[in-house]
Structures are given as C-alpha cells and as structure tokens.
Backbone as JSON Lines, residues from 0, in Angstrom:
{"i":0,"aa":"M","n":[-20.26,10.22,-7.78],"ca":[-19.35,9.04,-7.39],"c":[-18.29,9.56,-6.33]}
{"i":1,"aa":"T","n":[-18.52,9.11,-5.47],"ca":[-17.7,9.56,-4.12],"c":[-16.24,9.12,-4.06]}
{"i":2,"aa":"Y","n":[-15.64,9.77,-3.3],"ca":[-13.8,9.68,-3.66],"c":[-14.11,7.62,-2.97]}
{"i":3,"aa":"T","n":[-14.76,7.09,-2.22],"ca":[-14.56,5.84,-1.39],"c":[-15.22,4.76,-2.8]}
{"i":4,"aa":"E","n":[-16.06,5.39,-3.69],"ca":[-16.89,4.22,-4.72],"c":[-15.64,4.53,-5.98]}
{"i":5,"aa":"M","n":[-15.13,5.59,-5.67],"ca":[-13.47,5.89,-7.15],"c":[-12.54,5.26,-6.61]}
{"i":6,"aa":"F","n":[-12.33,5.36,-5.38],"ca":[-11.11,4.43,-4.66],"c":[-11.4,2.81,-4.99]}
{"i":7,"aa":"S","n":[-12.49,2.42,-4.72],"ca":[-12.74,0.83,-4.44],"c":[-12.69,0.6,-6.56]}
{"i":8,"aa":"K","n":[-13.11,1.78,-7.41],"ca":[-13.0,1.29,-8.72],"c":[-11.57,1.08,-9.1]}
{"i":9,"aa":"V","n":[-10.73,2.08,-8.61],"ca":[-9.05,2.38,-8.88],"c":[-8.63,0.76,-8.38]}
{"i":10,"aa":"K","n":[-9.11,0.43,-7.25],"ca":[-8.12,-0.73,-6.89],"c":[-8.31,-2.06,-7.67]}
{"i":11,"aa":"D","n":[-9.77,-1.94,-8.32],"ca":[-10.49,-3.19,-8.89],"c":[-9.48,-3.01,-10.18]}
{"i":12,"aa":"M","n":[-9.09,-1.73,-10.77],"ca":[-8.48,-1.44,-12.28],"c":[-7.15,-2.17,-11.93]}
{"i":13,"aa":"F","n":[-6.4,-1.93,-10.8],"ca":[-5.36,-2.33,-10.42],"c":[-4.53,-3.55,-10.43]}
{"i":14,"aa":"A","n":[-6.48,-4.34,-10.04],"ca":[-6.25,-5.9,-9.6],"c":[-5.57,-6.68,-10.57]}
{"i":15,"aa":"G","n":[-4.91,-8.18,-10.14],"ca":[-4.53,-8.51,-11.31],"c":[-3.01,-8.04,-11.81]}
{"i":16,"aa":"V","n":[-2.94,-7.08,-11.85],"ca":[-1.54,-6.47,-13.72],"c":[-0.34,-6.99,-12.49]}
{"i":17,"aa":"D","n":[0.66,-7.82,-13.65],"ca":[1.75,-8.07,-13.36],"c":[2.7,-7.27,-13.03]}
{"i":18,"aa":"V","n":[3.35,-6.9,-12.55],"ca":[4.23,-6.01,-12.34],"c":[5.62,-6.21,-12.26]}
{"i":19,"aa":"S","n":[5.58,-7.9,-11.94],"ca":[6.85,-8.65,-11.9],"c":[8.16,-8.66,-12.7]}
{"i":20,"aa":"R","n":[7.89,-8.26,-13.9],"ca":[9.17,-7.69,-15.11],"c":[9.12,-6.31,-14.96]}
{"i":21,"aa":"I","n":[8.58,-5.31,-13.97],"ca":[9.41,-4.15,-13.69],"c":[10.35,-4.17,-12.48]}
{"i":22,"aa":"K","n":[11.62,-4.14,-12.52],"ca":[12.47,-3.9,-11.85],"c":[12.26,-2.76,-10.75]}
{"i":23,"aa":"E","n":[12.4,-1.71,-11.81],"ca":[12.63,-0.35,-10.86],"c":[11.57,0.01,-9.74]}
{"i":24,"aa":"H","n":[11.75,1.03,-8.88],"ca":[11.04,1.33,-7.97],"c":[10.24,2.91,-9.01]}
{"i":25,"aa":"L","n":[9.0,2.51,-8.75],"ca":[7.95,3.91,-9.27],"c":[7.18,4.06,-8.55]}
{"i":26,"aa":"A","n":[6.8,5.21,-8.02],"ca":[5.98,5.79,-7.38],"c":[5.39,7.05,-7.63]}
{"i":27,"aa":"Y","n":[3.58,7.04,-8.09],"ca":[3.02,7.74,-8.46],"c":[1.75,8.16,-7.73]}
{"i":28,"aa":"Q","n":[1.4,9.41,-7.46],"ca":[0.21,10.07,-6.98],"c":[-0.49,10.47,-7.98]}
{"i":29,"aa":"F","n":[-1.65,10.19,-7.47],"ca":[-2.92,10.68,-8.25],"c":[-3.82,11.74,-7.15]}
{"i":30,"aa":"N","n":[-3.9,13.05,-7.85],"ca":[-4.46,14.28,-7.29],"c":[-6.23,13.79,-7.76]}
{"i":31,"aa":"V","n":[-7.61,13.14,-8.11],"ca":[-8.26,13.19,-8.1],"c":[-9.06,14.61,-7.63]}
{"i":32,"aa":"T","n":[-9.84,15.43,-9.19],"ca":[-10.54,16.15,-8.67],"c":[-11.6,16.61,-8.68]}
{"i":33,"aa":"G","n":[-12.86,17.45,-8.31],"ca":[-14.21,17.55,-8.97],"c":[-14.95,16.62,-7.56]}
{"i":34,"aa":"E","n":[-15.94,15.46,-8.17],"ca":[-17.31,15.3,-7.13],"c":[-16.16,14.08,-6.22]}
{"i":35,"aa":"A","n":[-15.26,13.08,-7.07],"ca":[-15.0,12.35,-6.04],"c":[-13.49,12.63,-5.66]}
{"i":36,"aa":"A","n":[-13.28,14.05,-5.6],"ca":[-11.98,14.9,-4.88],"c":[-11.37,13.61,-3.45]}
{"i":37,"aa":"G","n":[-9.81,13.2,-3.96],"ca":[-9.05,12.99,-3.12],"c":[-7.69,12.53,-3.91]}
{"i":38,"aa":"I","n":[-6.84,11.36,-2.63],"ca":[-5.22,11.22,-3.01],"c":[-5.1,10.02,-2.71]}
{"i":39,"aa":"F","n":[-4.61,9.45,-4.26],"ca":[-4.09,8.26,-3.54],"c":[-2.71,7.83,-4.09]}
{"i":40,"aa":"Y","n":[-2.21,6.71,-4.04],"ca":[-0.95,6.31,-4.51],"c":[-1.19,5.29,-5.01]}
{"i":41,"aa":"A","n":[-0.33,5.07,-6.68],"ca":[0.04,3.27,-6.66],"c":[1.57,3.69,-6.7]}
{"i":42,"aa":"E","n":[1.98,2.1,-6.26],"ca":[3.61,2.3,-6.05],"c":[4.36,0.9,-6.81]}
{"i":43,"aa":"V","n":[5.2,0.19,-7.22],"ca":[5.62,-0.73,-7.82],"c":[6.87,-0.56,-6.93]}
{"i":44,"aa":"K","n":[7.1,-1.86,-6.3],"ca":[7.95,-2.22,-5.73],"c":[8.44,-3.44,-5.1]}
{"i":45,"aa":"D","n":[9.63,-3.74,-5.52],"ca":[10.06,-5.32,-5.37],"c":[9.16,-6.49,-6.39]}
{"i":46,"aa":"G","n":[8.46,-5.83,-7.32],"ca":[7.82,-6.62,-7.96],"c":[6.56,-6.73,-7.58]}
{"i":47,"aa":"Q","n":[5.71,-6.06,-7.08],"ca":[4.77,-5.98,-6.54],"c":[4.06,-4.68,-6.51]}
{"i":48,"aa":"L","n":[2.54,-4.62,-6.76],"ca":[2.09,-3.71,-6.83],"c":[1.26,-2.88,-5.81]}
{"i":49,"aa":"F","n":[1.33,-1.67,-5.04],"ca":[0.47,-1.74,-4.0],"c":[-0.38,-0.18,-4.5]}
{"i":50,"aa":"V","n":[-1.38,-0.13,-4.24],"ca":[-2.64,1.17,-4.11],"c":[-3.23,1.62,-2.76]}
{"i":51,"aa":"E","n":[-2.46,2.67,-2.62],"ca":[-3.08,2.78,-1.03],"c":[-3.66,4.04,-1.17]}
{"i":52,"aa":"P","n":[-4.83,4.57,0.02],"ca":[-5.73,5.73,-0.27],"c":[-4.52,6.85,0.43]}
{"i":53,"aa":"Y","n":[-3.57,6.93,0.29],"ca":[-2.64,8.3,1.15],"c":[-2.16,9.29,-0.1]}
{"i":54,"aa":"E","n":[-1.25,9.55,0.75],"ca":[-0.02,10.68,-0.29],"c":[0.9,10.48,-0.06]}
{"i":55,"aa":"Y","n":[1.91,9.92,-1.4],"ca":[3.38,9.71,-1.32],"c":[3.98,10.6,-1.18]}
{"i":56,"aa":"H","n":[4.49,11.03,-0.63],"ca":[5.95,12.41,-0.3],"c":[6.88,12.2,-1.7]}
{"i":57,"aa":"D","n":[7.37,10.98,-1.71],"ca":[8.65,10.25,-2.05],"c":[8.35,10.0,-3.52]}
{"i":58,"aa":"R","n":[7.09,10.87,-4.56],"ca":[6.77,10.13,-5.61],"c":[7.31,10.41,-7.04]}
{"i":59,"aa":"D","n":[6.95,9.91,-7.93],"ca":[8.29,10.22,-9.26],"c":[7.33,11.23,-10.1]}
{"i":60,"aa":"A","n":[5.96,10.9,-9.66],"ca":[5.42,11.99,-10.85],"c":[3.92,12.14,-10.28]}
{"i":61,"aa":"I","n":[3.26,13.44,-10.45],"ca":[1.98,13.28,-9.64],"c":[1.45,13.61,-11.59]}
{"i":62,"aa":"F","n":[-0.04,12.85,-10.8],"ca":[-1.4,13.29,-11.9],"c":[-2.51,13.9,-11.38]}
{"i":63,"aa":"T","n":[-2.97,14.78,-12.12],"ca":[-4.01,15.75,-11.36],"c":[-5.22,15.58,-12.76]}
{"i":64,"aa":"C","n":[-6.07,14.85,-12.3],"ca":[-7.25,15.02,-13.13],"c":[-9.05,14.78,-12.4]}
{"i":65,"aa":"S","n":[-9.64,14.98,-13.06],"ca":[-10.89,13.88,-12.39],"c":[-10.72,12.47,-12.5]}
{"i":66,"aa":"A","n":[-11.92,11.97,-11.65],"ca":[-12.2,10.75,-11.73],"c":[-12.74,10.12,-13.29]}
{"i":67,"aa":"E","n":[-13.51,10.56,-14.11],"ca":[-13.77,10.39,-14.92],"c":[-12.83,10.64,-16.24]}
{"i":68,"aa":"T","n":[-11.61,11.69,-15.99],"ca":[-10.69,11.25,-16.99],"c":[-9.82,10.08,-16.55]}
{"i":69,"aa":"L","n":[-9.44,10.06,-15.18],"ca":[-8.48,9.11,-14.91],"c":[-9.06,7.54,-15.33]}
{"i":70,"aa":"F","n":[-10.42,7.3,-15.5],"ca":[-11.08,5.59,-15.63],"c":[-11.0,5.87,-17.61]}
{"i":71,"aa":"K","n":[-11.25,6.82,-17.86],"ca":[-11.23,7.03,-19.82],"c":[-9.73,6.77,-20.09]}
{"i":72,"aa":"I","n":[-8.66,7.12,-19.78],"ca":[-7.31,7.13,-19.52],"c":[-6.75,5.47,-19.41]}
{"i":73,"aa":"A","n":[-7.61,5.18,-18.29],"ca":[-7.05,3.66,-17.79],"c":[-7.69,2.75,-18.89]}
{"i":74,"aa":"S","n":[-8.76,3.06,-19.67],"ca":[-9.75,2.22,-20.21],"c":[-9.32,2.3,-21.79]}
{"i":75,"aa":"G","n":[-8.4,3.06,-22.05],"ca":[-8.06,3.3,-23.27],"c":[-8.66,4.38,-24.18]}
{"i":76,"aa":"K","n":[-9.62,4.47,-23.3],"ca":[-10.78,5.72,-24.25],"c":[-10.31,7.05,-24.81]}
{"i":77,"aa":"T","n":[-9.25,7.12,-23.81],"ca":[-8.89,9.22,-23.95],"c":[-7.21,8.84,-24.09]}
{"i":78,"aa":"D","n":[-6.75,9.58,-24.81],"ca":[-5.27,9.46,-24.92],"c":[-4.85,10.23,-24.07]}
{"i":79,"aa":"P","n":[-3.49,9.92,-23.08],"ca":[-3.07,10.54,-22.07],"c":[-2.39,11.6,-22.74]}
{"i":80,"aa":"V","n":[-1.85,11.85,-23.77],"ca":[-1.15,13.15,-24.34],"c":[-2.04,14.2,-24.78]}
{"i":81,"aa":"A","n":[-3.57,13.5,-25.47],"ca":[-4.43,14.3,-25.32],"c":[-5.13,14.96,-23.85]}
{"i":82,"aa":"A","n":[-4.88,14.22,-23.18],"ca":[-5.99,14.55,-22.27],"c":[-4.78,16.11,-21.49]}
{"i":83,"aa":"V","n":[-3.44,16.06,-21.5],"ca":[-2.38,16.86,-21.45],"c":[-3.01,17.95,-22.48]}
{"i":84,"aa":"M","n":[-2.8,18.17,-23.24],"ca":[-2.96,19.26,-24.21],"c":[-4.4,19.73,-24.15]}
{"i":85,"aa":"L","n":[-5.52,19.41,-23.93],"ca":[-6.8,19.96,-23.73],"c":[-6.78,20.33,-22.42]}
{"i":86,"aa":"G","n":[-5.92,20.12,-21.5],"ca":[-6.01,20.63,-20.04],"c":[-6.73,19.62,-19.16]}
{"i":87,"aa":"R","n":[-6.8,18.34,-19.45],"ca":[-7.93,17.69,-18.54],"c":[-6.88,16.97,-17.88]}
{"i":88,"aa":"L","n":[-5.74,16.56,-17.94],"ca":[-4.49,15.73,-17.13],"c":[-3.4,17.03,-17.12]}
{"i":89,"aa":"R","n":[-3.09,17.15,-15.89],"ca":[-1.78,17.46,-15.55],"c":[-0.76,16.36,-15.18]}
{"i":90,"aa":"V","n":[0.21,17.03,-15.28],"ca":[1.41,15.42,-14.67],"c":[2.71,16.64,-14.39]}
{"i":91,"aa":"D","n":[2.83,16.56,-13.29],"ca":[4.34,17.02,-12.75],"c":[5.28,15.8,-12.5]}
{"i":92,"aa":"G","n":[6.76,16.37,-12.13],"ca":[7.5,15.54,-11.68],"c":[8.41,14.84,-12.97]}
{"i":93,"aa":"N","n":[8.91,13.72,-13.05],"ca":[9.73,12.87,-13.58],"c":[8.6,12.1,-15.24]}
{"i":94,"aa":"I","n":[8.98,12.95,-15.89],"ca":[7.68,12.73,-17.14],"c":[8.22,10.94,-18.19]}
{"i":95,"aa":"E","n":[9.61,10.83,-17.48],"ca":[10.14,9.59,-18.27],"c":[9.39,8.58,-17.54]}
{"i":96,"aa":"K","n":[9.07,8.8,-15.77],"ca":[9.01,7.54,-15.25],"c":[7.65,7.42,-15.75]}
{"i":97,"aa":"A","n":[6.71,8.41,-15.65],"ca":[5.06,9.21,-15.58],"c":[4.71,7.99,-17.23]}
{"i":98,"aa":"L","n":[5.45,8.33,-17.41],"ca":[5.22,7.24,-18.78],"c":[5.34,5.68,-18.85]}
{"i":99,"aa":"K","n":[5.77,5.64,-18.2],"ca":[5.61,4.18,-17.53],"c":[4.64,3.23,-17.08]}
{"i":100,"aa":"L","n":[3.68,4.32,-16.31],"ca":[1.99,3.87,-16.18],"c":[1.31,2.97,-17.23]}
{"i":101,"aa":"K","n":[1.52,3.65,-18.55],"ca":[1.04,2.93,-19.48],"c":[1.51,1.63,-19.34]}
{"i":102,"aa":"D","n":[2.86,0.88,-19.05],"ca":[3.11,-0.08,-19.28],"c":[2.6,-1.18,-17.66]}
{"i":103,"aa":"I","n":[2.39,-0.46,-16.52],"ca":[1.99,-1.2,-15.93],"c":[0.43,-1.18,-15.64]}
{"i":104,"aa":"L","n":[-0.27,-0.55,-16.47],"ca":[-1.53,-0.78,-16.73],"c":[-1.96,-1.86,-17.97]}
{"i":105,"aa":"S","n":[-1.03,-2.28,-18.5],"ca":[-1.07,-2.9,-19.6],"c":[-0.66,-4.33,-19.14]}
{"i":106,"aa":"G","n":[-0.04,-4.83,-17.99],"ca":[0.66,-5.97,-17.32],"c":[-0.54,-6.75,-16.64]}
{"i":107,"aa":"K","n":[-1.9,-6.28,-17.47],"ca":[-3.49,-7.32,-16.58],"c":[-3.13,-8.59,-17.34]}
C-alpha cells in the first residue's frame, strides 16, 4: 500500500463522522511508518472534522504506528491500549485528549 492509497482509505474512514457534539478543539497528528509511511492530521474545530495530508504543529497528540495497526484499531479489531503495550502504537502528547479519538471514530 502506498501513502496515497493509505490516506485515501483514511479519508473514507473519517467520512460521515459526526463531530457536532464535540465542543472542544482537538488536533491529532498521525505518523504512519512502514510501507505507507507519511504524515496526516485530523482536527475537530467548530463542530467539523478536517483530515489533511500535512503535519500539524499545534497538535494535542501524536500517534505513531503502521497503516496496518491504524486500520485495525479504527475497525475495532485491535485494542489501542494493547497496541501500546505491544509496541505497535506510540502515543505522545496529551493522553486525555488522545483518548477522545475513540469518541470521534464512534461518531458514525
């Protein structure tokens, strides 16, 4: 899988997510490693979700993992805490805000 293919899949994954109930600003950067290596961010701002293929400098948290791990977590096939414990996911930054990513993904 290339970065372009991975990012297209990410955009599809976040499409239709309703974040209107989230009132705070949240910004996450994803550093994807391995075959589809690259960076993208997801931001909740003013009740809207933005997903762009850029680095986000004023982020709340950074998630570093392979595309495979990212999609397994997003689909519910892998527990994010287990992924951290197994060294498949690294989380840096505000852990409290990082945990809110699950709320975003469950907004479909």
